[in-house]
C-alpha positions in Angstrom: 0.0 0.0 0.0 1.3 3.5 -0.9 1.9 6.3 1.6 -1.1 8.3 2.9 -1.6 11.9 1.9 -2.6 14.6 4.3 -6.3 13.9 3.6 -5.9 10.3 4.8 -6.0 8.6 1.4 -3.5 6.7 -0.6 -1.8 9.6 -2.3 -2.2 8.1 -5.8 -6.0 8.3 -5.5 -6.4 11.7 -3.9 -7.4 14.1 -6.6 -6.2 17.2 -4.8 -2.8 15.8 -3.8 -2.2 14.1 -7.2 -2.9 17.4 -9.1 -0.6 19.3 -6.8 2.2 16.7 -7.1 2.1 16.6 -10.9 3.3 20.3 -10.9 6.0 19.8 -8.3 9.4 21.0 -9.5 12.2 18.6 -10.3 14.5 17.9 -7.4 18.0 19.5 -7.4 19.6 16.1 -8.0 17.5 15.3 -11.1 20.4 15.5 -13.5 21.9 12.0 -14.0 23.9 9.9 -16.5 22.4 6.9 -18.2 24.5 3.7 -18.5 25.5 4.7 -22.0 26.7 8.2 -20.8 23.7 10.0 -22.2 22.5 12.9 -20.0 19.2 12.2 -18.2 16.8 14.3 -16.2 14.7 12.2 -13.8 11.2 13.6 -14.2 9.1 11.3 -11.9 9.7 8.4 -9.7 6.7 6.5 -8.3 6.7 5.8 -4.5 8.4 2.4 -3.8 9.3 1.8 -7.5 12.7 1.0 -8.8 11.9 2.7 -12.2 11.6 6.3 -13.1 10.4 8.4 -16.0 13.3 10.3 -17.4 14.1 12.6 -20.3 17.2 11.3 -22.1 19.2 13.5 -24.5 20.8 12.3 -27.7 22.7 15.1 -29.3 20.1 17.9 -29.7 17.1 15.6 -29.6 15.7 13.7 -26.7 12.8 11.4 -25.6 11.0 10.5 -22.5 11.2 6.9 -21.4 11.1 4.6 -18.3 14.5 3.8 -16.9 15.9 1.7 -14.0 17.0 4.0 -11.2 19.8 1.7 -10.2 21.4 2.2 -13.6 21.6 6.0 -13.4 24.7 7.6 -12.1 25.5 11.0 -10.7 27.0 13.4 -13.3 30.3 13.7 -11.6 31.0 10.1 -12.7 32.0 11.5 -16.1 35.2 13.6 -16.1 34.2 15.6 -19.2 30.7 16.4 -18.0 29.8 20.1 -18.4 26.6 20.8 -16.3 25.9 24.2 -17.8 26.1 23.0 -21.4 23.9 19.9 -20.7 21.3 22.1 -19.0 21.3 24.4 -22.0 20.7 21.5 -24.3 17.9 20.2 -22.1 16.4 23.7 -22.0 16.6 24.2 -25.8 15.0 20.8 -26.4 12.2 21.3 -23.9 11.3 24.7 -25.4 11.1 23.2 -28.9 9.4 19.9 -28.1 7.0 21.6 -25.7 6.0 24.4 -28.0 7.2 26.9 -25.4 9.0 30.3 -25.3 10.1 32.9 -22.8 8.0 36.0 -23.3 9.8 39.3 -23.6 6.7 41.4 -23.1 3.2 41.0 -21.6 1.1 38.6 -23.7 -2.3 40.1 -22.6 -3.7 43.6 -22.3 -5.5 42.5 -19.2 -2.3 42.3 -17.1 -1.4 45.8 -18.0 -4.8 47.2 -17.0 -6.8 47.5 -13.8 -8.3 44.0 -14.1 -4.9 42.5 -13.2 -3.2 39.4 -14.7 -5.2 36.5 -16.2 -5.3 33.0 -14.6 -5.3 29.4 -15.8 -8.8 28.3 -16.8 -8.2 24.9 -15.1 -6.2 25.5 -11.8 -6.7 29.2 -11.5 -3.0 30.0 -11.1 -2.1 33.6 -12.0 -0.3 34.0 -15.3 1.8 37.0 -16.2 5.2 38.2 -17.4 6.0 39.3 -13.8 5.2 35.8 -12.5 7.7 34.3 -15.0 5.0 32.4 -16.9 6.1 30.7 -20.1 4.4 31.3 -23.5 2.9 28.9 -26.1 4.3 29.2 -29.6 0.9 27.9 -31.0 -1.7 30.2 -29.4 0.7 33.0 -28.2 -0.8 32.9 -24.7 0.7 32.0 -21.4 1.3 28.4 -20.4 0.4 27.4 -16.8 2.6 25.2 -14.6 -0.1 22.5 -15.1 0.8 22.5 -18.9 -2.4 24.2 -20.1 -2.7 27.2 -22.5 -5.5 28.3 -24.7 -4.9 25.8 -27.5 -8.2 24.0 -28.2 -10.0 25.8 -25.4 -13.6 26.9 -25.7 -15.1 29.2 -23.1 -15.7 32.8 -22.0 -13.1 35.4 -21.4 -13.1 37.8 -18.4 -15.5 40.1 -20.2 -18.0 37.3 -20.7 -17.4 37.0 -24.4 -17.5 33.5 -25.8 -14.5 32.3 -27.9 -13.0 29.2 -29.4 -9.2 28.7 -29.8 -8.2 26.3 -32.5 -6.4 24.1 -33.1 -5.6 21.8 -30.2 -2.1 21.5 -28.8 0.0 19.1 -31.1 1.3 17.1 -28.1 -0.5 15.6 -25.1 -0.9 17.8 -22.0 1.1 15.3 -19.9 4.1 15.7 -22.1 3.7 19.5 -22.2 3.7 19.4 -18.4 7.0 17.5 -18.3 8.6 20.0 -20.7 7.4 22.9 -18.6 9.0 21.3 -15.5 12.2 20.7 -17.4 12.4 24.4 -18.5 11.7 25.6 -15.0 14.5 23.3 -13.7 17.0 24.5 -16.3 16.4 28.2 -15.6 16.2 27.8 -11.8 18.5 30.3 -10.1 21.5 28.7 -8.6 21.4 28.3 -4.9 24.2 28.3 -2.4 27.0 25.8 -3.1 26.5 22.6 -1.2 
């Protein structure tokens, strides 16, 4: 049986805790080396499992796959490992594969006006340039930490006007979520040296 969440349920079946855990940032030690010396970022590891979901880099491309945690090594095992270069490659790949970009200006008029910044239509997280939100290259709107943007969304805006945003995002939201987490990990400010 899995660990219990704060609501007293198995954490895998608690909707509130599961939704919150899916957006959790990658741990500081997520960068690893695969057995064939490919750089890997451990994205998720299920409680009590010996396997993890990882993003593996091959040149400038990469793919997400399930790997054995015991086979992964710390990056200092390779003498020619350049952490900054590897993180830059992960960052560039995640931006391209996740249809993401770093906005250089506000993406909505609303955040500049008295109404204040917009929010995610699903989880209600505030989205804005000041909050460091990423942008979607397809709909040119902000991307939430939960991986959602306006691609394929049908609903009303803050003025009560009905709109439809086509087409849908070309990748599944679960993959987009992982790419958002990778980008946030790669641009995380460096903390104190351990």
